[in-house]
N, C-alpha and C positions, 0 to 999 in steps of 0.2 A: 590554588594558584590560577586555575583555569578561569575562575570568575574575574580575576584581575586582567587576564589576557583578553577576555571577551566581555568588557564592561558595558554591556547594553543597559544595565540598570542605571549607570551613572548619567548618560545623556538623557534618559527618560526621567530620571529624578530631577535634573536641571529644568527640563521642559515643564514638568509638573509644578516645580517651584515658581517658575516665571508665570505660569498660568494662574496659580493661586494668588500671586502678587497683583496681577492685573485685575483679577476678580475682586480682591479686597479693596482695590483702589477704584472700583466701579468704572473701569475703562472698557467694559464689555457690555454689549446689549444683553438683554435677558435671554433671548433665543440663542445668541452666540455663545453665551456662557453655558447653557444647557447642552447644546450640540457639541461644543468643544470638550466639556467635561465628560460627556458620554464617550466621545471618540478616544480621549486619553485613557479612560478607564478600560475601554475595550482593548486598546493596544497593550496596556499593562497586563490585562488578563491573558491574552493570547501569547504573550511573551514569557509568561511564568511556566516553569515545568509543571506546576500544579494545574494551571489552566489547560496546557496541552494534554495532560493526563485525563482531565475531565471531558475534553472534547473527543478524545479517542474512544472512550469506553462504550458509547452507544454504537460505534462502528464495528466493534468486535462481536462477531456472531459465529463463534466456533461450535461445531457439532462433530467431534471426533467419532470414529467408528466404534460401535459397541461390540461386546463379545458375541460371536456367532454371525456377525455381518462381515462381508468381504467385498472389495470392489473388483469390477472387471477392468476398469480403466482409472488411472490417476492423472487428472488434468493439472498441468503446471502452467499457470498463467504468467506470461512473460512481462517484464517491467522495463524492457529496453536494454541496449548494450552501448558500450563506449566505443566510439570510432577511433581507430588507430591510424597512423600514417600509412600503414600497409594493411591489407586484409588480415595477415597473420598476427598483426598487433591488436586487432579488435579484442575486446573483453566484455563479458557480461557485467552489468551494473550490480551494485550491492544487493538491491532487492531481488533481482533475478537470481543471483547466486544463492541467496538465502532460500528462495523458493525451490530451486532445484535440489539443494542440500536436504531440505525437509522432505521433499517428494521421494528422494532416494531412500531416506531412512524409513519412510512408510512402505516403499516397495520392498525393502528387506523383510518387512513383516508379512507382505502379501506378494511373494515372488511370482505368482501366476498372473498378476495384473500387468497391464501394459501402460507405460508412461506416455502421455501425449504432451509434447512441448508446443504450447498453443500461442501463436501470435507472431506477427512480423512488426518491425518498427517503422512507423510512418515517416515519410520524408527521406527515406534512404534509397528510393528506387533507382536513382542515377548513380549511386555510390557503391551499393552492395546488392548481391542477389536477394530476392525476396525471402529466401529461406535462411539468411545469414544468422538471424537471431536463434532460430531453431537448431542450427548446426552447432552454435556455441553451447547451447543448453545440452544438446545430445553429447557433445564431447565431454562436458563436465560430468554428466551422469555416467558415461562410460569409464571415466577415470575413477569414479567411485564404485565401480564394479557391476554396473547394469549392462547386460549384453545388448548389442545393437538390435537384435530381433525383438527386444522388449520395448522398443522406443519408436514412436510415430511422431512426425512433425506436421503441425498445422502452420503452413506458411502463408495463409490467406487472411485470417482475421487481424484487425488492426487495433481493436479496443475490446473492452469487457463485453459489450453488447455483441460484438462480432464473434468473440470466442464462443459464446453460448449459441449463436445462430449457426455458425459453421459446425459446431458439435451436433446440433439438432438435424443437420442435413447429412451427417456422416452415415454411410450405409452400414457401418458396423455397430451403430448405437440405436437403441430403442428408448422411448420415454421412460420405461421402467428399468433401464440398465443401471446397475449400482455404480456410482461414480464418487470419487473423492476429488474435491477441488482444492488445490493448494495455492495460496496467495498470501500476501502480507496481511498482518492482523487488521490494519486499518481499512483494508480493501475487502474484507470478508463479507460484510453486509451487502455491498453492491454486487459482488460476484454471485452471492446466493440469490439476490433479487433477480439477476439476469438468467441464471441457469435454471431456477425454479419455474421459469415460464415454460420450459421445454421438458424438464426432467423432474420426476417425483421421488427419486430414490438416491439423493445426494447427501454427502457428508462434507463439511467444511473444516479445513485444517489451516491454522495460521502458521506462518513461517518465521516469525520473529523468534530469535534465540531467547530462552528463558532468562539468561543472564542479563539481557537488556530490558526485560519487562519491569514496569513500574507498578507498585501495588500501593494500597492505601497506607501501608506502614511507612512508605517512603515520603509521605506528605509531611513536611515539616517547615520550619521557618525559612530554610534555604530555598525551598521550592516556590516561595512567594516572590523571589527576586527575578526579574527578567533575564533571560539568557538567549543568545543568538540561536542555539540549536533548538530551543523550545519554540521560538518564533517560526523557525523553518518547519518543524513538525506540525505546528498549528495550521500553517498555511496549507499543508498537505491535507489535513483533516477537514478544513473548511472547504477545500476543493471537492472532497469526497461527498460532503453534504449537498453541494451544488449539483454534482454529477448524479446523485440519487434522485434529486428533483427532476433533472432533465431526463433521466431514464423513464420516469413515469410519464412525463409529457410526451416523449418520443414514441412510447409504446401505447 
């Protein structure tokens, strides 16, 4: 039923049909036909669940802790919060919530480690205190059983590069400090890219729930039809590729 509620495939199919008709009637220039066909094919690809899955795979760079290794700090990278009418109505976004949940489950395995809630939300300076994101993350972790003394807030960094740089300047960390970085699966490669500039003993853990994971077994005929959520996911993954390139350029 959801495919009928979100019929992205239908207008795309109509556009492709019109395009094929114009091409067959030779009403398009050669280059126009090539460029247009390529654009439509690309749009169809990034709108397919199969396409989104293929785009995400190179971004996932998970390296969970092995037996005998334990972290001193567990860095939870923020992903923004939702602004409410009142400060007490603010709430963490879905990705931030997932990251904190996964970090707490890891902390339960390594209770001597300290959780670091890393990051502030850009553009909120006139609306909320700089540490608002961190406070929301800390409150969530405390509700899940983490004591306040096991939580540190980084309310300075505003992006992935900033998270790593602020961590490198922290007086409680050394380049060899064992760290776990928790972030969304699609963000793992970029986070590893940034933190590995300053630290050489890190492990990366993705926060996506296993129930939402897509595997090669899920690739079927239905995954070849465009969907709105797949297009949204693909846009996030494409942005990550651009951010990775900008990271190398910036550094």
